N, C-alpha and C positions, 0 to 999 in steps of 0.2 A: 573405470577411467580408461580412456583411449588416448594415446599419445601420438602425435604426428609432428613433423618438423619440416620447415621450408628450407631446403638446402640452398636455394637461390639467394635467400636473404641472409644466410648465416655468415657472420664475419669472423669466424674462427677464434672466438674469445676463449673457448674451452670451459667456461663456467659450468655448463651443464654436466660435462664429464666429471668435474671435480665434485659437484654437488650430488650427482646420482650416477655413479660409475656402473651400476648394475643395469641401468636403463639406457644410458647414452654412451656413445663412443665417437671417434672421428675417423674419417677415411684418410687416404694417403695425402690428400690436399688439406686436411684439417677440418673439413665440413662435417657437420653433425650427422650421426647415424643413430637411429632409434633401434636399440637392441631388443627391447621388450615393449611393444606397443600397448600391452595390457598389464602393467606392473601390479604386483601384489600389494595389498593394503600396507604392508610394512615399508614399502618404498614410496608411497604416494606423497608423504610430506616432503621428502627430498625432491621429488619430481616437481611438485608445486613451487618449491623454492627455486629450482633450476629454471622453470618457466618465467617466474617473476624476475629473475636476475639476468635473463637473456637481453643483451643490449638492443637487439633488433626485433625482439618479440617473435623470433622464428619458431619457437616451440608452442604448440597448440594443444590444449587439453579439452577433452570432452568428458565432463564429469557425470553425464547421464549413463545409467546402466540399465 
């Protein structure tokens, strides 16, 4: 899995950080930061949940490996 995020469309909802804090954080303005673009298997369910819950669909997952 490869994780990317579009900071330009991020609306600072923080849902990604709450759902997968080991993969996502926020900058000083509250926009999403991807801490681990290739998360381990143990984090992937939370990352998928974070991507699904993003109100602006700013989180993108590439599931191909």
